[in-house]
C-alpha positions in Angstrom: 37.3 81.5 -11.4 38.9 79.9 -8.4 42.0 77.7 -8.5 41.8 74.0 -9.2 41.2 71.9 -6.0 42.6 68.6 -7.1 46.4 68.0 -6.9 46.6 64.2 -6.7 48.7 61.9 -8.8 47.7 58.8 -10.6 47.3 55.7 -8.4 47.8 52.1 -9.7 45.0 49.8 -8.6 44.9 46.6 -6.7 41.5 45.0 -6.4 39.9 45.7 -3.0 36.1 45.1 -3.1 33.3 44.3 -0.6 32.4 41.1 -2.4 29.4 40.1 -0.2 27.6 43.4 0.2 24.3 43.6 -1.7 24.0 45.3 -5.1 20.7 46.2 -6.6 20.5 44.3 -9.9 18.3 46.9 -11.5 20.2 50.1 -10.7 23.7 48.9 -9.6 23.6 50.6 -6.1 25.8 48.9 -3.5 24.7 48.9 0.1 26.4 48.4 3.5 24.0 45.5 3.9 23.8 41.7 3.4 20.1 41.5 4.0 17.7 43.8 2.1 14.2 43.6 0.6 14.1 46.9 -1.3 16.4 49.4 -2.9 15.8 53.0 -1.9 17.1 54.2 -5.3 14.6 52.1 -7.2 11.8 53.1 -4.8 12.4 56.7 -5.7 10.1 57.9 -8.6 13.2 58.9 -10.7 14.1 55.2 -11.0 11.8 52.2 -11.7 11.1 48.7 -10.4 11.4 45.9 -13.0 8.2 43.8 -13.7 10.0 40.9 -12.0 10.4 43.0 -8.8 13.5 44.0 -6.9 16.4 41.6 -6.6 20.0 41.8 -5.4 23.3 40.3 -6.2 27.0 40.7 -5.0 30.3 41.2 -6.8 31.3 37.7 -5.9 28.2 36.3 -7.5 28.6 38.5 -10.6 32.2 37.3 -11.1 31.1 33.7 -11.0 28.0 34.2 -13.1 27.9 32.1 -16.4 27.1 35.3 -18.2 30.8 36.2 -17.9 30.3 39.8 -16.9 33.3 42.0 -17.7 34.1 45.6 -18.6 34.7 46.8 -22.1 37.0 49.8 -22.8 36.3 51.8 -26.0 38.6 54.7 -27.0 36.8 57.7 -28.3 37.1 57.9 -32.1 37.9 61.7 -32.1 39.8 62.0 -28.8 42.3 59.4 -27.8 42.4 60.8 -24.2 38.8 59.6 -23.6 37.9 56.0 -23.0 34.3 54.7 -22.4 33.8 51.9 -19.9 30.7 49.7 -19.8 29.5 46.4 -18.4 29.1 43.6 -21.0 26.8 41.8 -21.4 24.1 44.2 -20.2 21.9 43.2 -17.3 23.6 44.9 -14.2 22.3 48.4 -13.6 20.6 50.8 -15.9 23.2 50.8 -18.7 25.6 53.1 -16.9 28.9 53.9 -18.4 32.1 55.5 -16.9 34.5 57.7 -18.9 38.2 57.7 -18.2 39.7 61.1 -19.0 43.4 61.3 -19.3 44.9 64.7 -18.5 48.4 66.0 -17.8 47.3 66.5 -14.2 46.0 63.0 -13.6 43.4 60.6 -14.9 39.8 61.3 -13.9 37.1 58.7 -13.9 33.7 60.4 -14.7 30.8 58.4 -13.3 30.9 54.7 -12.5 29.6 51.2 -13.3 28.8 48.7 -10.6 31.1 45.9 -11.8 34.8 45.7 -11.0 37.3 42.8 -11.4 41.0 42.1 -11.8 41.0 42.5 -15.6 39.4 45.9 -15.4 41.9 47.1 -12.8 44.7 45.8 -15.0 43.4 47.7 -18.0 43.0 51.0 -16.1 46.5 50.5 -14.7 47.8 50.2 -18.3 46.0 53.5 -19.1 47.9 55.1 -16.2 45.7 54.5 -13.2 43.4 57.0 -11.5 43.9 60.2 -9.6 40.2 61.0 -8.9 36.6 59.9 -9.4 33.8 62.4 -10.1 30.2 61.3 -10.1 27.3 63.2 -11.7 24.3 62.0 -9.6 23.1 59.1 -7.4 22.2 56.7 -10.3 26.0 56.5 -10.9 27.1 56.1 -7.3 27.0 52.3 -7.6 30.1 50.7 -6.0 31.9 54.0 -5.5 33.6 53.0 -2.2 35.1 49.9 -3.8 36.4 51.8 -6.8 38.1 54.3 -4.5 39.6 51.7 -2.3 40.9 49.7 -5.2 42.8 52.7 -6.5 44.5 53.5 -3.2 41.6 55.5 -1.8 41.6 58.1 -4.5 39.2 61.0 -3.8 35.5 60.7 -4.9 34.0 64.1 -5.8 30.2 64.6 -5.8 27.8 67.4 -5.2 27.1 67.9 -1.5 23.2 68.3 -1.8 23.0 64.6 -2.9 25.2 63.1 -0.2 22.1 61.5 1.5 22.0 59.0 -1.4 25.3 57.5 -0.6 24.4 54.1 0.6 27.9 53.1 1.9 29.4 54.5 5.1 31.7 57.5 4.9 34.0 55.9 7.4 37.5 55.4 5.8 36.2 56.9 2.6 37.8 59.7 0.8 34.7 61.7 -0.3 35.0 65.4 -1.1 31.8 67.3 -1.5 31.4 70.0 -4.2 29.4 73.0 -3.0 30.0 75.7 -5.6 28.2 75.9 -8.9 31.6 75.8 -10.8 34.5 73.9 -9.3 37.8 73.6 -11.3 39.2 70.2 -10.5 42.4 70.4 -12.4 43.5 73.1 -14.8 41.4 71.9 -17.8 38.5 70.1 -16.1 35.6 71.8 -14.3 32.7 70.3 -12.4 29.4 72.2 -12.7 26.3 71.7 -10.5 23.5 72.4 -12.9 20.6 70.5 -11.5 18.1 68.4 -13.4 17.5 64.7 -12.7 18.5 65.3 -9.1 18.8 68.8 -7.4 22.6 68.6 -7.5 23.0 66.8 -10.9 26.4 67.7 -12.2 28.3 67.8 -15.4 31.9 67.8 -16.3 33.5 70.2 -18.8 36.9 70.0 -20.3 38.8 72.7 -22.1 41.5 71.8 -24.6 44.4 73.9 -25.7 44.0 75.7 -29.1 46.1 74.0 -31.9 49.5 75.6 -32.4 49.4 77.6 -35.7 
């Protein structure tokens, strides 16, 4: 197998978001737009349109919403190096979750949620920051450019065949496209393009050292 391609170090975050760009309330996708009538992700047969129709919000509106949206961080019960991140209360997106994976070679955020605020950035900083973001498929692209910018423009890895679903400009973005079926990111984490929900649907595998006898 080829050598790992990611050699970055953890970056501490400072909130940098596009507060007035539209976000689809149903799927969480953020657009380089302030005036939309439909979401191309939800128009696709692999997603759905709510009975109430399509609607949009922004990060600034979500932060001021009486629902008090925030991110919850839940450590894995069996592996302390894994933390699940979700939006609470539900209602933004399709119930996406992100997973923060701490490794000796940098923290990797697997998949994304649409919401991001100062408290979430502070919590991730306490966990060490981020060195990279890896996204499985377009239903998790959400606010990818804002997440990357917030953590000092850390690289965003995703499968090249699905790049047409990125709804933010690649200008000033640190996106790195995966083209091989198996791509070692760091010594113990590998991205695999396996197909499925989208042609380039990806998964992440992690190897752990065997216990010392």
